[in-house]
C-alpha positions in Angstrom: -42.6 42.6 117.5 -44.8 45.8 117.3 -43.5 46.5 113.6 -44.1 42.7 112.8 -47.8 43.1 114.0 -48.2 46.2 112.2 -47.2 44.6 108.9 -49.2 41.6 109.3 -52.3 44.1 110.1 -51.5 46.1 107.0 -51.4 42.9 104.8 -54.8 42.0 106.3 -56.2 45.4 105.7 -55.3 45.1 102.0 -56.7 41.7 101.4 -60.2 41.6 99.5 -63.4 40.7 101.6 -63.7 37.2 100.1 -60.1 36.6 100.7 -60.5 37.5 104.5 -63.5 35.2 104.7 -62.0 32.1 103.1 -58.5 32.6 104.9 -60.3 33.0 108.1 -62.3 29.9 108.1 -59.6 28.0 106.6 -57.2 29.1 109.3 -60.0 28.0 112.0 -60.3 24.8 110.3 -56.7 24.1 110.2 -56.5 24.8 113.9 -59.4 22.5 114.7 -58.2 19.7 112.7 -54.6 19.7 114.9 -56.6 19.9 118.0 -59.0 17.1 117.2 -56.2 15.1 115.6 -54.4 15.1 119.1 -54.5 12.0 121.5 -56.1 14.0 124.3 -59.1 14.6 122.1 -60.0 11.1 120.7 -60.1 7.3 121.9 -57.0 6.6 119.1 -59.9 5.9 116.4 -59.5 9.3 114.5 -57.3 9.6 111.6 -56.1 13.1 110.4 -58.4 13.0 107.3 -61.5 12.0 109.5 -60.2 15.0 112.0 -60.0 17.4 108.9 -63.6 16.3 107.7 -64.9 16.7 111.4 -63.3 20.3 111.8 -64.6 21.4 108.5 -67.9 20.0 109.4 -68.0 22.0 112.7 -66.9 25.3 111.4 -69.2 25.0 108.5 -72.1 24.2 110.7 -72.9 21.1 108.8 -73.1 18.1 111.0 -72.0 15.4 108.6 -69.6 13.0 110.7 -67.3 10.0 109.7 -67.1 8.9 113.2 -69.5 8.9 116.2 -69.1 12.1 118.0 -69.7 10.5 121.5 -67.6 7.3 121.3 -64.6 8.6 118.9 -63.8 11.7 120.7 -62.9 12.3 124.4 -64.8 15.2 126.5 -62.0 17.3 125.5 -62.6 16.7 121.9 -66.3 17.2 122.3 -65.7 20.7 123.9 -63.4 21.6 120.8 -66.2 20.6 118.4 -68.5 22.6 120.2 -66.3 25.7 120.2 -65.5 25.3 116.4 -69.1 25.1 116.0 -69.5 28.4 118.1 -66.8 30.0 115.9 -68.3 28.8 112.7 -71.8 29.7 113.6 -71.2 33.5 114.7 -68.8 33.9 112.0 -64.8 33.9 112.3 -64.5 37.4 110.7 -67.0 38.3 113.6 -64.8 37.1 116.2 -61.9 38.7 114.8 -63.4 42.0 114.8 -64.6 42.0 118.2 -61.1 40.8 119.4 -59.6 44.1 117.9 -62.4 46.0 119.1 -61.8 45.0 122.8 -58.1 45.8 122.3 -59.1 49.3 121.1 -58.1 48.9 117.7 -60.0 50.6 114.6 -61.2 48.3 112.1 -60.0 48.6 108.7 -62.1 49.4 105.8 -61.5 45.9 104.4 -62.2 43.9 107.3 -65.6 45.9 107.8 -66.4 45.3 104.1 -65.8 41.4 104.8 -68.2 41.8 107.8 -70.5 43.4 105.8 -70.5 40.7 103.2 -70.7 37.9 105.8 -73.7 39.1 108.0 -75.4 42.2 106.9 -77.1 43.6 103.7 -76.3 47.2 104.1 -73.2 49.4 105.0 -72.9 49.5 108.9 -69.2 50.7 109.4 -70.5 53.3 111.6 -72.7 51.4 113.8 -71.0 48.1 113.8 -69.9 47.8 117.2 -73.5 48.5 118.7 -75.2 46.1 116.1 -72.7 43.4 116.7 -73.0 43.3 120.4 -76.8 43.3 120.2 -76.5 40.2 117.8 -73.6 38.6 120.4 -76.2 39.3 123.4 -79.1 37.7 121.3 -76.9 34.7 120.7 -75.7 34.1 123.9 -79.4 34.8 125.6 -81.1 32.2 123.3 -78.6 29.5 123.8 -78.6 30.0 127.6 -82.4 29.7 127.7 -82.3 26.8 125.2 -79.8 25.0 127.3 -82.0 25.3 130.4 -85.1 24.1 128.8 -83.1 21.2 127.3 -81.5 20.3 130.8 -84.9 19.9 132.2 -86.1 17.8 129.3 -83.2 15.4 129.5 -82.8 15.4 133.1 -85.5 12.9 133.1 -83.4 10.4 131.1 -79.9 11.3 132.4 -78.3 12.3 135.6 -78.0 16.1 136.3 -74.1 16.6 135.1 -74.8 14.6 131.9 -77.8 16.6 131.4 -76.4 19.7 131.9 -73.5 19.1 129.5 -75.8 17.5 126.9 -78.3 20.5 127.0 -75.3 23.0 126.6 -73.9 21.0 123.6 -77.2 20.4 121.8 -78.4 24.3 122.6 -75.2 25.7 120.7 -75.2 23.0 117.9 -78.9 23.6 117.2 -78.8 27.3 117.3 -75.6 27.4 115.1 -77.9 25.0 112.9 -74.9 22.4 113.2 -76.7 19.3 113.7 -73.9 17.6 115.6 -75.3 15.3 118.4 -74.0 13.5 121.3 -76.2 10.5 120.6 -75.5 7.8 117.9 -78.9 8.1 116.6 -79.3 11.8 116.8 -82.7 12.7 118.2 -84.6 9.6 117.3 -84.2 8.4 121.0 -85.6 11.8 122.2 -88.7 12.0 119.6 -91.1 11.3 122.1 -89.8 14.1 124.7 -91.7 17.2 123.6 -89.7 19.6 125.6 -86.4 18.6 124.1 -88.0 18.4 120.5 -89.9 21.7 120.8 -86.8 23.6 122.1 -84.5 22.3 119.5 -87.1 23.3 116.7 -87.1 27.0 118.1 -83.4 27.0 118.2 -83.1 26.1 114.7 -85.6 28.2 113.3 -84.1 31.4 115.5 -80.7 30.4 114.1 -81.6 30.1 110.5 -83.7 33.2 110.0 -80.3 35.4 109.7 -78.6 38.1 111.7 -80.0 40.9 109.3 -83.5 39.7 110.7 -82.6 39.4 114.2 -81.5 42.9 113.9 -84.4 44.1 112.4 -86.5 42.6 115.2 -84.4 44.1 117.6 -84.8 47.6 116.2 -88.4 47.2 116.4 -88.7 45.8 119.7 -86.0 48.2 121.1 -87.3 51.5 119.6 -89.4 53.6 122.1 -93.0 54.1 120.9 -92.7 57.9 121.5 -89.6 58.0 119.1 -91.4 59.5 116.0 -88.2 60.2 114.2 -87.4 56.5 114.0 -90.2 55.8 111.7 -93.1 53.3 111.4 -92.2 50.1 113.1 -92.2 47.2 110.1 -89.9 45.0 108.9 -87.6 45.6 106.2 -88.2 44.0 102.7 -85.3 41.7 103.4 -86.8 40.5 106.5 -90.2 40.1 105.1 -89.2 37.9 102.1 -86.8 35.9 104.5 -89.5 35.1 107.0 -92.3 34.6 104.6 -90.3 32.4 102.6 -89.1 30.3 105.6 -92.6 29.9 106.9 -93.8 29.0 103.4 -91.0 26.2 102.7 -91.8 24.8 106.2 -95.2 24.3 105.8 -94.7 23.1 102.0 -92.1 20.6 103.4 -94.3 19.4 106.2 -97.1 18.7 103.7 -95.0 17.0 101.3 -93.2 14.7 103.9 -96.6 13.9 105.5 -98.0 12.9 102.1 -95.0 10.8 100.8 -94.5 9.3 103.8 -91.7 9.4 106.8 -92.9 7.3 109.8 -93.6 3.9 110.1 -97.5 3.5 109.8 -97.9 1.8 113.3 -97.3 5.3 114.8 -100.0 7.4 116.0 -100.8 10.4 113.9 -99.7 12.6 116.2 -96.0 11.1 116.3 -96.1 11.2 112.4 -97.4 15.1 112.4 -94.7 15.9 114.8 -91.9 14.0 113.1 -92.9 15.6 109.3 -92.8 19.2 110.8 -89.6 18.6 112.8 -87.8 17.2 109.8 -89.3 19.9 107.4 -87.6 22.5 109.9 -84.2 20.7 110.3 -83.7 19.7 106.7 -83.2 23.3 105.7 -80.6 24.3 108.1 -79.5 21.8 110.9 -79.5 18.2 110.1 -80.9 16.7 113.3 -83.2 13.8 112.6 -85.9 11.9 114.7 -86.4 9.4 112.0 -83.9 6.8 110.1 -83.3 9.1 107.1 -82.1 6.0 105.1 -85.3 4.4 105.3 -87.6 7.3 103.9 -89.1 6.7 100.5 -87.2 8.1 97.7 -90.1 10.9 97.1 -89.3 11.9 100.7 -85.7 12.1 100.2 -86.3 14.4 97.0 -88.3 16.5 99.2 -85.6 17.1 101.8 -83.2 17.5 98.8 -85.4 20.5 97.9 -85.4 21.8 101.3 -81.5 21.5 101.7 -80.7 23.1 98.6 -82.5 26.3 99.5 -81.3 26.4 103.1 -81.8 29.4 105.5 -81.6 33.0 105.3 -78.9 35.6 104.4 -76.5 36.4 107.2 -77.6 33.0 109.2 -75.7 30.1 110.4 -77.5 27.9 107.5 -76.3 27.2 104.2 -77.7 26.6 100.7 -78.6 29.1 98.1 -80.7 31.0 100.7 -84.6 31.9 100.9 -84.3 35.5 99.6 -82.2 34.3 96.6 -85.0 31.5 95.7 -87.8 33.9 96.6 -86.0 36.3 93.9 -85.7 33.8 91.3 -89.4 32.8 91.6 -90.3 36.5 91.5 -88.0 36.9 88.5 -89.6 33.9 86.7 -93.2 35.2 87.2 -92.1 38.5 86.0 -90.8 37.1 82.7 -94.0 35.1 82.3 -96.3 38.0 82.7 -94.1 39.9 80.3 -92.6 42.7 82.8 -89.1 44.0 82.8 -88.4 43.7 86.7 -89.1 41.3 89.6 -91.6 42.3 91.8 -92.2 41.2 95.6 -94.5 42.8 98.2 -95.1 45.8 95.8 -91.5 46.5 95.4 -89.3 46.3 92.2 -85.7 44.8 92.6 -83.2 45.9 90.6 -82.1 43.8 87.8 -78.6 43.3 88.9 -79.6 41.7 92.2 -81.7 39.7 90.1 -78.9 38.8 87.9 -76.6 38.0 90.8 -79.4 35.6 92.1 -79.4 33.6 89.2 -75.8 33.6 88.8 -75.4 31.9 92.3 -78.3 29.3 91.6 -76.6 28.5 88.4 -73.2 28.1 89.9 -74.6 26.1 92.9 -76.3 23.9 90.3 -73.2 23.3 88.3 -71.2 22.6 91.4 -73.6 20.0 92.7 -74.1 18.3 89.3 -70.3 18.0 89.1 -70.1 16.5 92.7 -72.9 14.1 91.9 -70.8 12.9 89.1 -67.5 12.9 90.9 -69.0 11.0 93.7 -70.8 8.5 91.5 -67.4 7.7 90.4 -65.5 7.5 93.6 -68.3 5.6 95.6 -69.2 3.1 92.7 -67.6 0.1 94.3 -69.5 1.0 97.9 -71.8 -1.9 98.5 -75.7 -0.8 98.9 -75.3 2.7 97.8 -77.5 4.3 95.1 -77.8 7.3 93.1 -80.2 8.8 95.4 -77.6 8.3 98.5 -75.0 10.0 96.5 -77.5 13.0 95.5 -78.6 13.3 99.1 -75.0 13.5 100.3 -74.0 16.0 98.0 -76.6 18.3 98.7 -76.6 17.7 102.5 -72.8 18.8 102.3 -73.7 22.0 100.0 -76.4 23.2 102.2 -74.4 22.4 105.3 -77.1 20.3 106.6 -75.7 17.3 108.0 -78.3 14.8 107.1 -77.3 11.6 105.3 -78.9 8.1 104.6 -75.9 6.3 105.9 -73.2 7.2 103.2 -70.9 9.3 105.2 -69.1 6.9 107.3 -68.6 4.6 104.2 -67.1 7.4 102.0 -63.7 6.6 100.4 -60.8 9.0 100.8 -61.4 10.7 97.7 -65.1 11.0 98.7 -64.2 12.6 102.1 -62.0 15.3 100.4 -64.7 16.3 98.1 -67.3 16.3 100.7 -64.9 18.7 102.9 -64.5 20.9 99.8 -68.2 20.9 99.4 -69.0 22.0 102.8 -66.6 24.8 102.6 -67.9 26.0 99.4 -71.2 25.7 100.5 -70.7 28.0 103.8 -68.6 30.5 101.9 -69.7 30.2 98.2 -72.6 32.3 98.2 -70.9 35.1 100.1 -67.7 34.9 97.8 -69.7 34.5 94.9 -71.6 37.6 95.7 -68.5 39.7 96.8 -67.1 38.8 93.3 -70.1 39.9 91.6 -69.8 43.0 92.8 -66.2 43.6 91.9 -66.9 42.8 88.2 -66.2 45.3 85.5 -68.2 46.2 82.7 -66.6 45.4 79.2 -65.4 48.2 77.2 -66.1 46.2 74.1 -69.9 45.7 72.6 -69.9 42.5 70.3 -72.2 42.0 67.3 -75.8 40.7 68.3 -76.5 37.1 67.6 -79.7 35.3 67.9 -80.3 31.6 68.5 -83.3 29.4 69.1 -84.2 28.1 72.6 -86.9 25.9 73.6 
């Protein structure tokens, strides 16, 4: 048995980081599908494809559902869903690494590289254990505090036992930016409960800023003032860009949603302001909603599509192309307009290779979603009451692992479900695997003759 385990460990160690990431997520999705398909997990109304869809949505922390989580799944099934959400949020590779760490085994360089690609921006092999434990403590502390606050907020509407269970479920779902809810209308019924909505909002923001930013904050807070060797207490460039872009997108989305319309006019201005701000936050990462998304104006839906496509920050529970990628693309565009060679952000020049990789990820994301839009338009063409805006919204929501829907998800055909499953998987791992692939590219040894073409 020991020899067999050793051979398996050696095989894993020789895998590339992107294969380890994809394989780990696929394995957990497979296990989750089997568990959710068991009779003990459901009330007999969930088929294998629907179980696969739910497991993928949970592990990829998306939140799109083809069946109602509260009525279709038993308590056991709901617990399995929240475990899958937690595993997907923190990262399957991180769970595997900590398991090896607790067993006293030394992490292979390949596994460390995979963790580095999934969670961090710099090499941290020598200090992985301490940093990861800090992140794990941060996650548990925030989710516990969130669950306590949600418990008191929900206690006014439910019994103590149900409120405690619902509070824990929604705290994990919100921090992991999953968007799963035990309520059929998501949070529409709780939109007038400020304690619940504010807590969910804070959990979403904390889960979407990214592990590198959390580690950066922890470094600043935990460094003694007398420690002169630690240098000045300031955020790294990555954290500064992620935070400033996130704030800008939240405020920009809030203004656009308020201008285009989000809530019925008979509601008070305070309710409309609160709803617009919440949807601007949740559209980039989580997928909860306090309004009926299907009844929103087309301009508001387009604003949400833009927010969902960008998503959260690198190393976070969110999907999308990421805030730093978008900020770098904008900086690169401005530098070209100014005739400069390099992109410049906060007084720092960004290397050309990083700019090219950002452009590559955006280009691949656009191509994937254009193909997905075409595919879904073909497969869902006979679905009654479905327009192009519904299909576009569904595609971007799946790619950004957001979980918002205009109502198309439960109506999807078998082919449509399989495509959305694939898109959720690619959306969760795509930017990571593409970045890893970009690092391993080889410079061609042959240079071809130069050619010029007309553009514009």
